Each structure stands twice: as structure tokens, then as C-alpha cells.
C-alpha positions in Angstrom: -72.5 65.5 -17.6 -69.0 64.9 -16.3 -66.4 66.2 -18.7 -69.0 66.5 -21.4 -67.9 70.0 -22.7 -64.3 68.9 -23.0 -64.6 65.7 -25.0 -62.7 66.3 -28.2 -61.3 62.8 -28.9 -61.6 59.3 -27.5 -58.4 59.5 -25.4 -60.1 62.2 -23.2 -63.0 59.8 -22.4 -62.0 57.9 -19.3 -63.2 54.5 -18.2 -62.2 53.0 -14.8 -62.6 49.3 -14.2 -62.7 48.1 -10.6 -61.9 44.9 -8.9 -63.8 45.5 -5.7 -62.3 45.9 -2.2 -63.0 42.7 -0.5 -61.0 42.0 2.7 -59.0 38.8 3.0 -61.6 37.5 5.5 -64.5 38.4 3.2 -62.8 36.6 0.3 -61.5 33.5 2.1 -63.2 33.1 5.4 -61.2 31.1 7.9 -58.5 30.5 5.2 -57.8 34.2 5.0 -54.1 33.7 5.6 -53.9 31.9 2.2 -56.2 34.2 0.3 -56.0 33.9 -3.5 -54.7 37.2 -4.9 -54.7 37.1 -8.7 -55.6 39.6 -11.4 -59.2 39.5 -12.8 -58.7 38.5 -16.5 -62.3 39.7 -17.3 -61.6 43.4 -16.7 -58.2 43.0 -18.4 -59.9 41.8 -21.6 -62.4 44.7 -21.5 -59.6 47.2 -20.9 -57.6 45.9 -23.8 -60.6 46.2 -26.2 -61.3 49.7 -25.0 -57.7 50.8 -25.4 -57.5 49.3 -28.8 -60.4 51.5 -29.8 -58.7 54.7 -28.5 -60.2 55.1 -25.0 -58.2 55.9 -21.8 -58.7 53.1 -19.4 -57.6 52.5 -15.8 -57.8 49.3 -13.7 -58.0 49.6 -9.9 -57.4 46.3 -8.2 -58.5 47.1 -4.7 -57.6 43.7 -3.2 -54.0 43.5 -4.2 -53.4 47.2 -3.4 -55.3 46.9 -0.1 -57.6 49.8 -0.9 -60.8 50.0 1.1 -64.1 51.6 0.0 -63.3 55.0 1.4 -59.9 55.1 -0.3 -61.5 54.0 -3.5 -64.1 56.7 -3.4 -61.4 59.4 -2.9 -59.3 57.9 -5.7 -62.3 58.1 -8.1 -63.3 61.6 -7.0 -59.8 62.7 -7.9 -59.7 61.0 -11.3 -63.3 61.8 -12.3 -63.9 59.0 -14.9 -66.7 59.2 -17.3 -67.7 55.6 -16.8 -67.0 53.2 -13.9 -67.3 49.4 -14.6 -67.8 46.9 -11.9 -67.7 43.1 -12.0 -69.7 41.0 -9.6 -69.9 37.4 -8.6 -72.3 36.4 -5.9 -69.4 36.9 -3.4 -68.6 40.4 -4.7 -72.0 41.8 -5.4 -72.8 43.3 -2.0 -69.5 45.2 -2.1 -70.5 46.5 -5.5 -73.8 47.8 -4.0 -71.9 49.5 -1.2 -69.5 51.2 -3.6 -72.0 52.2 -6.2 -74.3 53.7 -3.6 -71.5 55.9 -2.3 -70.5 57.0 -5.8 -74.1 57.9 -6.8 -73.8 60.7 -4.3 -70.1 61.5 -4.7 -69.9 61.4 -8.5 -73.4 62.0 -9.8 -72.2 62.6 -13.4 -70.4 59.3 -13.8 -72.1 56.4 -15.6 -72.0 53.1 -13.6 -72.0 49.7 -15.4 -72.1 46.3 -13.7 -71.2 43.0 -15.4 -70.3 39.5 -14.4 -72.0 36.3 -13.4 -74.4 37.7 -10.8 -76.2 40.2 -13.0 -76.0 37.8 -15.9 -77.9 35.2 -13.9 -80.4 37.4 -12.1 -80.4 40.9 -13.6 -83.5 41.9 -11.7 -81.9 41.4 -8.3 -79.0 43.8 -9.2 -80.8 46.5 -11.2 -83.7 46.9 -8.8 -81.3 48.6 -6.4 -81.2 51.5 -9.0 -77.5 51.8 -8.3 -76.3 51.0 -11.8 -77.2 52.7 -15.1 -76.6 49.6 -17.2 -76.0 45.9 -16.6 -73.9 43.9 -19.1 -75.3 40.4 -19.6 -72.9 37.6 -20.7 -69.5 38.2 -22.3 -68.8 41.9 -21.8 -66.0 43.0 -24.2 -67.8 44.1 -27.3 -71.1 44.9 -25.5 -69.2 47.3 -23.2 -67.3 48.8 -26.2 -70.5 49.5 -28.1 -72.0 51.2 -25.0 -68.9 53.3 -24.5 -68.9 54.3 -28.2 -72.5 55.5 -27.9 -71.8 57.4 -24.7 -68.8 59.1 -26.3 -70.9 60.2 -29.2 -73.4 62.0 -26.9 -70.9 63.5 -24.5 -71.7 60.9 -21.9 -75.3 61.8 -21.6 -77.0 58.4 -21.2 -80.4 59.9 -21.7 -79.5 60.4 -25.3 -78.3 56.8 -25.9 -80.6 54.3 -27.7 -80.0 51.5 -25.2 -82.4 49.2 -26.9 -80.1 49.1 -29.9 -77.3 47.5 -27.9 -77.5 43.7 -27.7 -76.5 42.1 -24.4 -77.5 44.7 -21.8 -80.3 45.3 -19.2 -81.5 48.5 -17.7 -84.4 50.1 -16.0 -87.0 52.0 -18.1 -90.2 53.3 -16.6 -89.5 51.3 -13.4 -89.3 48.1 -15.5 -86.3 46.0 -16.3 -85.6 45.9 -20.0 -83.3 43.2 -21.5 -82.2 44.0 -25.1 -81.6 40.4 -26.1 -78.7 38.0 -26.1 -75.5 39.0 -27.9 -73.8 36.1 -29.7 -70.8 34.6 -28.1 -67.4 35.9 -29.2 -66.0 33.5 -31.8 -63.3 33.1 -32.8 -61.6 34.1 -29.6 -58.4 35.1 -31.4 -60.1 38.4 -32.3 -59.7 39.5 -28.6 -56.5 41.3 -27.8 -54.5 39.9 -24.9 -55.5 41.3 -21.4 -54.2 44.7 -20.7 -51.7 43.6 -18.1 -49.8 46.9 -18.1 -52.8 48.4 -16.4 -52.7 46.0 -13.4 -50.4 46.5 -10.4 -47.0 44.7 -10.9 -47.3 40.9 -11.3 -44.9 40.6 -8.3 -47.6 41.9 -6.0 -49.9 39.1 -6.7 -49.8 35.9 -4.7 -52.0 32.8 -5.3 -52.8 30.2 -2.6 -49.7 28.3 -1.5 -50.9 25.0 -2.9 -51.3 26.3 -6.4 -47.9 27.6 -7.4 -44.3 26.6 -7.5 -42.6 29.8 -8.7 -43.4 33.5 -8.4 -44.5 35.6 -10.1 -47.2 33.4 -11.6 -49.6 34.5 -14.3 -52.8 32.9 -15.4 -54.0 32.4 -19.0 -57.4 31.4 -20.3 -57.1 29.6 -23.6 -60.8 28.8 -24.1 -64.3 29.7 -22.9 -67.3 27.6 -22.3 -67.8 24.3 -20.6 -69.9 21.6 -22.2 -70.5 19.7 -19.0 -73.7 19.7 -17.0 -72.7 20.0 -13.3 -75.8 21.3 -11.5 -73.8 23.3 -8.9 -71.7 25.2 -11.5 -72.2 28.8 -12.9 -72.0 28.8 -16.7 -74.0 32.0 -17.1 -71.3 34.2 -18.7 -69.4 31.9 -21.1 -72.1 29.3 -21.7 -71.7 25.6 -22.6 -70.3 25.8 -26.1 -66.5 25.3 -26.0 -64.6 28.0 -27.9 -60.9 28.1 -28.0 -57.9 30.2 -29.0 -55.4 28.9 -31.5 -52.1 27.5 -30.3 -50.1 30.4 -31.9 -52.3 33.0 -30.2 -52.0 31.3 -26.8 -48.2 30.9 -27.1 -47.9 34.6 -28.1 -49.4 35.5 -24.8 -47.2 33.1 -22.8 -44.1 34.6 -24.5 -45.2 38.1 -23.6 -45.9 37.1 -20.0 -42.4 35.6 -19.7 -40.4 38.2 -21.6 -42.3 41.4 -20.7 -43.9 40.8 -17.4 -41.3 38.4 -15.9 -43.7 35.5 -15.2 -41.9 32.3 -14.0 -45.0 30.2 -13.9 -48.2 29.9 -16.0 -51.6 28.6 -14.8 -54.0 27.6 -17.6 -57.2 28.8 -16.1 -59.6 27.1 -18.5 -62.4 25.0 -17.0 -61.3 22.1 -19.2 -57.8 22.7 -20.5 -57.5 19.3 -22.1 -60.9 19.0 -23.7 -59.2 19.1 -27.1 -56.0 17.0 -26.5 -54.5 17.7 -29.9 -54.7 21.4 -29.2 -52.8 20.9 -26.0 -50.1 19.0 -27.8 -49.9 21.8 -30.4 -49.5 24.4 -27.7 -46.7 22.5 -26.0 -45.0 21.8 -29.3 -45.1 25.6 -30.1 -43.7 26.5 -26.7 -40.8 24.0 -27.4 -40.2 25.5 -30.9 -39.8 29.0 -29.4 -37.6 27.7 -26.6 -40.0 28.8 -23.8 -39.0 27.1 -20.6 -41.4 27.6 -17.7 -43.3 25.6 -15.1 -47.1 25.4 -15.4 -50.3 23.9 -14.1 -53.9 23.5 -15.3 -57.4 22.6 -14.4 -59.3 19.9 -16.2 -61.5 16.8 -15.8 -60.3 13.3 -14.9 -62.0 11.8 -18.0 -60.1 14.2 -20.3 -56.6 13.0 -19.7 -54.6 9.9 -20.3 -51.1 8.7 -19.4 -49.3 9.6 -22.6 -50.7 13.2 -22.4 -49.7 13.5 -18.8 -46.2 12.4 -19.6 -46.0 14.9 -22.4 -47.3 17.6 -20.1 -44.7 16.7 -17.5 -41.9 16.9 -20.1 -43.0 20.4 -21.0 -42.9 21.7 -17.4 -46.3 20.8 -16.0 -45.9 20.3 -12.3 -49.6 20.2 -11.1 -53.0 19.3 -12.5 -56.2 20.2 -10.7 -59.3 18.0 -10.9 -62.8 18.9 -9.7 -63.4 15.4 -8.3 -66.1 16.8 -5.9 -67.1 13.6 -4.1 -66.1 10.0 -3.3 -69.7 8.9 -3.5 -71.0 7.8 -6.8 -74.5 8.7 -5.7 -73.5 12.3 -5.1 -71.6 12.4 -8.4 -74.7 11.3 -10.2 -76.8 13.8 -8.4 -74.4 16.5 -9.5 -74.6 15.3 -13.1 -70.9 15.2 -13.1 -70.9 12.4 -15.7 -67.8 11.0 -13.9 -67.1 7.7 -12.1 -65.3 7.2 -8.8 -63.0 4.6 -10.4 -62.2 7.0 -13.3 -61.3 9.7 -10.8 -59.0 7.3 -9.0 -57.3 6.1 -12.2 -56.6 9.7 -13.3 -55.0 10.6 -10.0 -52.8 7.5 -10.2 -51.8 8.3 -13.8 -50.8 11.8 -12.8 -48.8 10.4 -10.0 -47.1 7.9 -12.3 -46.2 10.8 -14.7 -44.6 12.7 -11.9 -47.3 15.4 -11.8 -48.7 16.7 -8.5 -52.5 16.4 -8.1 -54.7 19.1 -6.6 -58.3 18.0 -6.0 -61.5 19.9 -5.1 -64.3 18.4 -3.1 -67.8 19.7 -2.2 -69.9 18.8 0.8 -73.6 19.7 1.0 -75.5 18.4 -2.0 -79.2 17.5 -1.3 -78.5 13.8 -0.9 -75.4 14.3 1.3 -75.3 12.3 4.5 -72.6 11.5 7.0 -72.0 8.3 5.1 -71.4 10.0 1.8 -69.1 12.6 3.5 -67.1 9.7 4.9 -66.9 8.2 1.4 -65.4 11.4 0.2 -62.9 11.5 3.0 -62.0 7.9 2.4 -61.5 8.5 -1.3 -59.3 11.6 -0.7 -57.0 9.7 1.6 -56.8 6.5 -0.4 -55.4 7.8 -3.7 -52.1 9.8 -4.2 -53.6 13.3 -4.1 -51.1 15.9 -3.0 -53.4 18.8 -2.3 -57.1 18.6 -1.3 -59.4 21.5 -0.9 -62.8 20.9 0.8 -65.6 23.3 0.2 -69.2 23.5 1.2 -71.8 23.9 -1.5 -72.3 27.4 -2.9 -75.7 28.2 -4.5 -75.0 30.4 -7.5 -78.3 32.3 -8.1 -79.8 31.4 -11.4 -78.2 28.0 -11.9 -80.1 24.6 -11.9 -79.4 23.6 -8.3 -80.3 27.1 -6.9 -83.6 27.1 -8.8 -84.4 23.6 -7.7 -83.7 24.3 -4.0 -85.5 27.6 -4.1 -88.6 26.1 -5.7 -88.7 23.5 -2.9 -88.8 26.3 -0.3 -85.5 25.1 1.1 -83.4 28.2 0.5 -82.7 29.5 4.0 -81.7 33.1 3.1 -80.4 35.3 0.3 -77.7 37.1 2.2 -74.9 37.0 -0.4 -72.2 37.8 2.2 -72.7 34.3 3.3 -72.6 32.6 -0.1 -68.9 31.6 0.2 -67.7 28.0 -0.3 -64.9 28.6 2.2 -66.6 28.5 5.5 -65.8 30.5 8.6 -66.6 28.0 11.3 -67.7 30.8 13.7 -69.7 33.0 11.3 -71.0 31.1 8.3 -74.8 30.8 7.9 -75.6 28.3 5.3 -78.1 29.2 2.6 -79.0 25.5 2.3 -78.6 22.4 4.5 -79.3 18.9 3.3 -82.2 17.1 5.0 -79.9 14.5 6.6 -77.4 17.0 8.1 -77.2 20.0 10.3 -75.1 23.2 9.9 -72.7 21.9 12.5 -72.4 18.6 10.6 -71.2 20.6 7.5 -68.8 22.6 9.4 -67.4 19.5 11.1 -67.1 17.8 7.8 -64.7 20.4 6.4 -62.6 20.5 9.6 -62.4 16.7 9.9 -61.6 16.3 6.2 -58.7 18.7 6.3 -57.2 17.2 9.4 -57.6 13.6 8.2 -56.1 14.4 4.9 -53.2 16.6 5.8 -52.1 15.1 9.2 -51.6 11.5 8.0 -48.0 10.5 8.9 -47.3 8.9 5.5 -48.7 12.0 3.8 -46.5 14.4 5.8 -43.4 12.2 5.1 -44.1 12.2 1.4 -44.5 15.9 1.2 -41.3 16.5 3.2 -39.4 14.5 0.7 -40.8 16.7 -2.1 -39.6 20.0 -0.6 -36.5 21.1 -2.4 -36.5 24.9 -1.8 -37.1 27.5 0.8 -40.2 28.6 -1.1 -41.6 25.1 -0.8 -41.1 25.2 2.9 -42.8 28.6 3.2 -45.7 27.6 1.1 -46.3 24.5 3.2 -46.1 26.3 6.5 -48.7 28.9 5.3 -50.9 26.0 4.3 -50.7 24.1 7.5 -51.4 27.3 9.6 -54.5 27.9 7.5 -55.8 24.3 8.0 -55.4 24.6 11.7 -57.7 27.6 11.6 -60.6 25.6 10.0 
């Protein structure tokens, strides 16, 4: 086995974690000019846990370093890690297959481990390729650590590891897939070290989409895990539905580190529902004030989890944007999604944010089973009738294993399982939809996105309002990049 005769201490055991080499077009389709380039927090947390336990860890972020598969292979051959860890969403997984296949031949002694939403949802689909030795199911940090500990103890000879004793993994044994059982969720989350950001490329190399930042470099922070909501289109496979949160002191420690050590000028709170516990939000902001931390920030949350006093407090502390998953302007579609939200509540939340002086970014989805041209028009009418500053229009992505995917597949309406096409950001010339609602055609869906963008962004009153808000050269650059991307849809 690779390096087996030389392993005298944990620091000699090398683990490399890879953010796979997707091109800008593969990641963002026709919006490739505004591709979202941000660090993967998941592998950062795994790396931090491994380092804390004495192992040598490396992160290779192929996208931000513009490393292709061939270059990645050469890099890994030179470094000769004992274990390579991949993370895979439905969008990334085919690139993971390609990379792992090459490495099976080029580095036969290296153990390959795959984690992330895709294998968590449908482990059989991933492991049947026989490209990965182990799949990590669910939250990966301590499952991965236990696996690495056992591999280290046997000089990286996986045939000597009792894999059945490790909760939270799947693997192939006698041509059958074995799942060892679900590992309990990590709780409390404060036990996790902060992501190992020193292993990433410099923060200054990362660039989020133009509409999502005000100052660079921007860093994102996840203060909680789990979403208690029931949206049928969402993927909750890794973090589950139980809301778990970090304490305000722990969160602010990370913010302080990002500002003072890594030079972050902006923070994005990347939780699914940042304001689920309003008191905790107030406590985080109060602690930032106590420490004299001045920074701009944004967050994602739901329209029914904010109120005007909270928004005003957020604004006072530096919040410049809040992002809402509004999804549709049709109550029929919202109900079908099990969003548990109302059109009028969504409208009120946008107006409150506007009153508080906070920019609103809203996400919309076209393509639910009951979608028609009329419901599409309702969504466009809603988006253009309330003071939303940034609107992003997606087509429905079917995440393998979730409720909606299973429903559509059971009805025989899943058109294909080519995961290279499972991208919510359509390419109008290439996208082949995996699902098309009965009342629409593929061209209808493509037209819906294109029309929605143009009707939203090219309104004279909207353009005038946004021009008045520009107060820096960076604002101008961001808006120009955004407009050019919209014209390409």
C-alpha cells in the first residue's frame, strides 16, 4: 500500500480533499460569465477535524485555481496522498467519476472516498461504478475521521479495516452494497473547529456572483445546520430537517478570525434559514457590536421568519442584502411545493426589507408539475410588482432521492438521468430537461427564463432605481457583468 512502510506518525499520513474541476460553463451554463466561485465549507470542516487530530491535509480547489482533470492527476501523482476525498452533488458527480476512474489506474494504492448529497441520497448509483472504496453518508466530519484513524492503524490497507464498525458509510462487499447505519447528527455544532481556511487558495482569488456581494474579499459562514421546512424540491439529505445551531460566541469568533486573519470585508451567512431563531440573530449582532467588528453582510432566510424590527436591527449592524427563496408568484405552485408560505406574506417581507433599507435578492423556480404558462406569468408579475432588487430565475432541478424526484420517477415521467444536464441554470442551446410539466414544452421553459430576466431587469423604473443606488466603481462593474450575463440567457 502507498507509503505503508514509512508511516511512523499521523503527520506522515496524507489526505487530499478535492473540489472537483468543473468549468465555468459546466457550473453556470449560459451564466458562466458570473459563475459563483466560493470555497466549499464542507471540505474545510473535514480538513480542520483531521488536522486537529494530527493528520497532514491538503485542499485542492480546482475551480478557483483553474485546474483541469489532467493537471489534477499530475498534481496528485506528485504528492502521493494516502487518501483522496471527493465531494459530489448531482452537478459534480460525473466529474468525480471521471477523476476517480483516472486515479484508479494512476495511483492504485490510494484509497478513494466520496461524500456529499449525491451519494447520501442514492449510494447505489455512485458505488456501483466501483470507482470509490468508501462512501460517506450524511455529515462527514467524524465519520471520515474514524475511517482515517482505522486506515492509519493498518498502514492504509483497507482490506484490514473492519468497515462494518464505522457508522455512516457505505461500501461494496461481495458485489453487494453495505450500509453500516446512520450516524447521529453532530450536536452541539460548537464541537467542530472552524473550517481550515489556511488550506484554501487566498480569499482574494474567490469571486461570488455580482448580485451577491458588495465588498471583496467576501467569506461565507454557516452558523446552523438542518432545515425544518418541507419543500419537495429541496435536498436535505446531508444535514437533515432538525435545526442545530452554533452559539453566538462561537459564530462571532469565526467572523473575527475572518476579518483579522483573512482580510474579509464582507460576510455571507450561508444558513438555509439564518433567522429561524430570532433571538440568536440579535445575540450574534450584539456580540459583534461588543467586539467592535464593523463589516457588511448578507444572509439567506424565509419571508415568514423576519419582521420589520429585526430587519432594522440587521440594517444597523451592516446587513445590506437578504435573500429569500420565494420560488413562485402562484399560490397553487407554492402549495404544491409544500413551501408553507403565502404570496401576500412574501410581498410583505420584500416591502419590509425595502423599508428597512436592505436590498432584496429573490429566487424563483419554473417547472413544477402543475406549472402552466399562466402560473409562469403570475411569477413574473409578482417579481416585477414588489421592490425586489435582484431576481434569479431557475428551472426545476430534480435532486435524486428527494420527494419530488421519487414522485416523478414513479410516474414514469423522468426523461433521463444524465446528471450533466441536472443544472438549474439552463443553457438555452444545450439543456435537455429531465422533466417537463404536462402543460409545457422544453421551449416554453427556456423561454420562461429568458422572458423573466428581460422583463425584470429591463424595466425603465428598475434601471433608474439601480443607477441611483450605485455609489462606487465596484457597483458599476458588478452591474455590467450582470447585464451581460442576462443578455446571454
